[in-house]
C-alpha positions as a Markdown table, in Angstrom:
| # | Residue | x | y | z |
|---|---|---|---|---|
| 1 | Met | -49.9 | -12.1 | -51.6 |
| 2 | Asp | -46.8 | -13.3 | -53.6 |
| 3 | Lys | -47.8 | -13.0 | -57.2 |
| 4 | Val | -44.8 | -15.0 | -58.5 |
| 5 | Tyr | -45.5 | -18.0 | -56.3 |
| 6 | Thr | -49.2 | -17.8 | -57.0 |
| 7 | Lys | -48.5 | -18.0 | -60.8 |
| 8 | Ile | -46.2 | -21.1 | -60.1 |
| 9 | Ile | -49.0 | -22.8 | -58.1 |
| 10 | Leu | -51.6 | -22.0 | -60.8 |
| 11 | Glu | -49.3 | -23.3 | -63.5 |
| 12 | Lys | -48.8 | -26.6 | -61.6 |
| 13 | Ala | -52.6 | -26.9 | -61.3 |
| 14 | Arg | -52.7 | -26.4 | -65.1 |
| 15 | Ile | -54.8 | -23.2 | -64.9 |
| 16 | Ala | -54.4 | -21.0 | -68.0 |
| 17 | Gln | -52.6 | -17.7 | -67.4 |
| 18 | Val | -51.1 | -14.8 | -69.4 |
| 19 | Lys | -47.5 | -15.1 | -70.3 |
| 20 | Ser | -45.1 | -13.7 | -67.7 |
| 21 | Glu | -41.5 | -13.3 | -66.7 |
| 22 | Tyr | -39.9 | -13.0 | -63.2 |
| 23 | Ile | -37.1 | -10.6 | -62.4 |
| 24 | Lys | -35.4 | -9.5 | -59.2 |
| 25 | Lys | -33.5 | -6.4 | -58.1 |
| 26 | Cys | -30.2 | -7.2 | -56.4 |
| 27 | Gly | -28.3 | -4.0 | -55.4 |
| 28 | Lys | -27.9 | -2.0 | -58.6 |
| 29 | Lys | -28.3 | -5.0 | -60.9 |
| 30 | Tyr | -31.3 | -7.0 | -61.9 |
| 31 | Val | -31.6 | -10.8 | -62.1 |
| 32 | Tyr | -33.7 | -12.6 | -64.8 |
| 33 | Val | -35.2 | -15.8 | -63.5 |
| 34 | Asp | -36.1 | -18.2 | -66.3 |
| 35 | Lys | -38.8 | -20.9 | -66.2 |
| 36 | Asn | -36.4 | -23.4 | -64.7 |
| 37 | Phe | -35.4 | -20.9 | -62.0 |
| 38 | Asn | -31.9 | -20.4 | -63.5 |
| 39 | Glu | -30.8 | -16.9 | -62.6 |
| 40 | Lys | -28.8 | -14.5 | -64.9 |
| 41 | Glu | -27.5 | -11.1 | -63.6 |
| 42 | Cys | -28.2 | -8.3 | -66.0 |
| 43 | Glu | -28.1 | -4.6 | -66.5 |
| 44 | Ile | -31.6 | -3.0 | -66.9 |
| 45 | Lys | -31.2 | -2.7 | -70.7 |
| 46 | Glu | -30.6 | -6.5 | -71.0 |
| 47 | Ile | -33.7 | -7.1 | -68.9 |
| 48 | Ile | -35.7 | -4.9 | -71.3 |
| 49 | Asn | -34.4 | -6.9 | -74.2 |
| 50 | Ile | -35.4 | -10.2 | -72.6 |
| 51 | Met | -38.9 | -8.9 | -71.8 |
| 52 | Glu | -39.4 | -7.7 | -75.4 |
| 53 | Glu | -38.2 | -11.1 | -76.8 |
| 54 | Asn | -40.6 | -13.1 | -74.6 |
| 55 | Leu | -43.6 | -10.8 | -74.2 |
| 56 | Lys | -45.7 | -8.5 | -76.3 |
| 57 | Tyr | -46.8 | -5.0 | -75.4 |
| 58 | Pro | -48.8 | -3.9 | -73.6 |
| 59 | Met | -47.2 | -5.3 | -70.4 |
| 60 | Phe | -47.9 | -5.0 | -66.8 |
| 61 | Val | -45.1 | -4.7 | -64.3 |
| 62 | Lys | -46.0 | -5.7 | -60.7 |
| 63 | Pro | -44.1 | -5.9 | -57.4 |
| 64 | Ser | -44.6 | -9.5 | -56.4 |
| 65 | Asn | -45.5 | -8.8 | -52.7 |
| 66 | Ser | -47.6 | -5.7 | -52.6 |
| 67 | Gly | -51.3 | -5.5 | -52.3 |
| 68 | Ser | -53.9 | -4.3 | -54.7 |
| 69 | Ser | -52.4 | -2.1 | -57.4 |
| 70 | Val | -49.5 | -0.7 | -55.4 |
| 71 | Gly | -46.5 | -0.2 | -57.6 |
| 72 | Val | -48.2 | -1.7 | -60.7 |
| 73 | Ser | -47.7 | -0.1 | -64.1 |
| 74 | Lys | -49.1 | -0.7 | -67.6 |
| 75 | Val | -46.4 | -0.1 | -70.3 |
| 76 | Lys | -46.6 | 0.3 | -74.1 |
| 77 | Asn | -42.9 | 0.7 | -75.0 |
| 78 | Asn | -39.3 | 0.0 | -73.8 |
| 79 | Glu | -38.9 | 3.5 | -72.2 |
| 80 | Glu | -42.1 | 3.0 | -70.1 |
| 81 | Leu | -41.0 | -0.6 | -69.3 |
| 82 | Glu | -37.6 | 0.6 | -67.8 |
| 83 | Lys | -39.3 | 3.2 | -65.7 |
| 84 | Ala | -42.0 | 0.7 | -64.5 |
| 85 | Ile | -39.3 | -1.9 | -63.5 |
| 86 | Lys | -37.4 | 0.8 | -61.5 |
| 87 | Tyr | -40.7 | 2.0 | -59.9 |
| 88 | Ala | -41.9 | -1.6 | -59.0 |
| 89 | Ser | -38.5 | -2.3 | -57.4 |
| 90 | Glu | -39.2 | 0.4 | -54.9 |
| 91 | Phe | -41.9 | -1.8 | -53.4 |
| 92 | Asp | -40.4 | -5.3 | -53.7 |
| 93 | Arg | -37.1 | -6.8 | -55.0 |
| 94 | Lys | -39.2 | -9.5 | -56.8 |
| 95 | Met | -41.2 | -8.4 | -59.8 |
| 96 | Leu | -43.6 | -10.0 | -62.2 |
| 97 | Val | -43.9 | -8.8 | -65.8 |
| 98 | Glu | -47.0 | -10.0 | -67.5 |
| 99 | Glu | -48.2 | -9.7 | -71.1 |
| 100 | Gly | -51.4 | -7.7 | -71.5 |
| 101 | Ile | -54.4 | -9.2 | -73.2 |
| 102 | Val | -55.5 | -7.2 | -76.2 |
| 103 | Arg | -59.0 | -8.0 | -77.5 |
């Protein structure tokens, strides 16, 4: 059920995946967790900037530990991204932000 840990396992198994980023909500702040699991406490605007630097729109914001599509949002801009992160954090403190595939 944990989307973040599932991505880590799939990556170690060398299974191709979409680009993603991992963030956490800690109180009123957010924490960006990089690929080496270093953590950086940030305001929401800084989280948005990091996501936009590392991923392309559309993006999907997902609570890490909820089933099905509960708390999942597809976003096309930074305003939607901020709302989606706040919404996903209502379901889990860990969140996965994935780059959408455009064909």
